[in-house]
C-alpha positions in Angstrom: 140.9 29.1 18.5 144.4 28.0 17.8 145.7 31.5 18.1 144.1 32.0 21.5 145.5 28.7 22.7 149.0 29.6 21.4 148.9 33.1 22.9 147.6 31.7 26.2 150.4 29.2 26.4 153.0 31.9 25.6 151.6 34.2 28.3 151.7 31.3 30.8 155.3 30.6 30.0 156.3 34.2 30.3 154.4 34.6 33.6 156.0 31.4 35.0 159.5 32.6 34.0 159.0 35.9 35.8 157.8 34.2 39.0 160.4 31.4 39.1 163.3 32.9 37.2 163.8 30.1 34.7 162.2 26.9 33.4 165.4 24.8 34.2 165.5 22.5 37.3 168.4 23.0 39.7 171.2 20.4 39.6 174.5 20.2 41.5 177.2 17.5 41.0 179.7 16.8 43.8 182.4 14.6 42.0 184.5 12.4 44.3 182.8 13.8 47.4 184.2 10.9 49.5 186.8 8.3 48.5 188.4 5.5 50.5 190.0 2.1 50.3 190.3 -1.1 52.3 193.6 -2.9 52.8 194.4 -6.2 54.6 195.8 -6.0 58.1 199.2 -7.6 58.8 199.1 -11.1 60.1 202.6 -12.1 61.4 203.7 -15.3 63.1 207.4 -16.2 62.9 209.9 -18.4 64.7 211.6 -16.5 67.5 214.6 -17.2 69.6 215.6 -19.3 71.5 215.2 -22.7 69.8 217.2 -25.3 71.6 215.8 -28.4 69.8 218.6 -30.7 68.8 218.8 -34.1 67.2 220.1 -37.2 69.0 219.7 -35.8 72.6 220.5 -38.8 74.7 218.1 -39.9 77.4 218.0 -42.8 79.9 215.3 -44.2 82.1 214.1 -41.7 84.8 215.8 -38.8 83.0 214.2 -35.6 81.7 215.4 -33.3 78.9 214.2 -29.8 78.4 214.0 -28.1 75.0 212.7 -24.6 74.2 211.2 -22.9 71.2 209.7 -19.5 70.7 207.2 -17.8 68.4 206.5 -14.1 67.9 204.0 -11.9 66.2 206.8 -9.4 65.2 209.0 -10.1 62.2 211.7 -7.7 63.4 211.3 -5.4 60.4 208.5 -3.3 61.9 205.7 -5.6 60.9 203.6 -6.6 64.0 200.4 -8.6 63.6 197.4 -6.2 63.5 194.8 -8.8 64.7 194.4 -10.9 67.8 195.7 -14.4 67.3 195.0 -17.8 68.6 197.9 -20.3 68.4 197.9 -24.0 68.1 201.0 -25.9 69.0 201.3 -29.5 67.7 204.0 -31.9 68.8 204.3 -35.2 66.9 206.3 -38.1 68.3 207.3 -40.8 65.9 209.9 -43.3 64.9 213.2 -41.9 63.5 213.6 -42.6 59.8 217.2 -43.0 58.8 219.0 -42.7 55.5 220.7 -46.1 56.0 217.4 -47.9 56.2 217.9 -48.9 59.9 214.8 -49.0 61.9 214.8 -46.8 64.9 211.6 -47.3 66.9 210.1 -44.8 69.3 210.7 -45.1 73.0 207.3 -46.2 74.5 207.6 -44.9 78.1 208.2 -41.3 77.1 206.0 -38.5 78.4 205.9 -35.0 77.2 204.9 -31.9 79.0 204.7 -28.4 77.5 205.0 -25.2 79.5 204.2 -21.7 78.4 207.5 -20.0 79.4 210.1 -21.7 81.6 209.3 -24.7 83.7 210.0 -22.6 86.8 207.0 -20.4 85.7 204.8 -23.5 86.5 202.5 -22.7 83.6 201.9 -26.2 82.4 199.7 -26.4 79.3 196.8 -28.8 79.1 196.5 -30.8 75.9 193.4 -30.2 73.8 194.1 -33.5 72.0 196.4 -36.4 72.7 196.8 -39.6 70.8 200.0 -41.2 72.2 200.3 -45.0 71.8 203.6 -46.8 72.3 205.6 -43.6 72.4 204.1 -42.3 69.1 201.3 -39.9 68.4 200.3 -36.3 68.5 199.8 -33.7 71.2 197.9 -30.5 70.5 197.7 -27.3 72.6 195.3 -24.5 71.8 196.1 -21.1 73.1 193.3 -18.5 72.7 194.4 -14.9 72.2 198.0 -15.7 72.7 198.9 -12.5 70.8 197.1 -9.2 71.0 196.8 -7.0 68.0 199.6 -4.5 67.5 201.4 -5.6 70.6 204.8 -7.1 69.9 205.5 -10.2 71.9 207.7 -13.3 72.0 206.3 -16.4 73.6 208.7 -19.1 74.8 207.6 -22.7 75.2 209.5 -25.3 77.1 209.0 -29.0 76.2 210.0 -31.5 78.8 210.5 -35.1 77.6 210.8 -37.7 80.4 211.6 -41.4 80.2 209.4 -42.6 83.0 211.2 -46.0 83.3 210.5 -48.3 86.2 210.7 -51.8 84.6 214.3 -52.8 84.4 213.8 -55.5 81.8 211.8 -53.2 79.5 214.2 -50.3 80.0 217.2 -52.4 79.2 215.5 -53.8 76.0 215.0 -50.2 74.8 218.7 -49.2 75.4 220.9 -48.4 72.5 220.7 -47.1 68.9 217.6 -49.2 67.9 215.3 -46.9 69.9 214.7 -43.1 69.6 211.8 -40.7 69.3 211.6 -37.9 66.8 209.8 -34.8 68.0 208.4 -32.4 65.5 206.8 -29.1 66.5 204.4 -27.2 64.3 202.7 -23.9 65.2 199.7 -22.5 63.5 198.3 -19.0 64.1 194.6 -18.2 63.4 192.9 -14.8 63.7 190.8 -14.5 66.8 187.4 -13.0 65.9 
């Protein structure tokens, strides 16, 4: 019986080989069929020109002073931001700290307006947040999609500081080197998604 079983199995194997050609299963390997990588896009925000901010700019009641600054999404070396960008401009008004220890207090009746471009462009920005008290505080301006991906652009801002004045006694008391306001501008860029 064992011989019959062995012969039958051998005949079956031979018959199967003749019909299908082999007992092996087909297998194909495609090494490195597709490769790729992911790299971070460029995100560029730098100070541009002009920047006309100066220290100790003298101002008197009812006068206004204009100062400009600029930001760009192009570093000048061929690197342009590759994503759309929101920009937040923050202006802080504060007392002036001196190295001599003299106290120089902020001028309370100052107002600040910020324009995108020149004042003549009449593109006055609205603050998204304002906390001015006694001439000190913070103004924030949020600009959505200020910069477009892969489009080089400089954006000029004009800051207008005005001493509103109006009360002679108060204005006279604020005159001289004991009063002055420091303006600090910071700019933050955030990817617009």
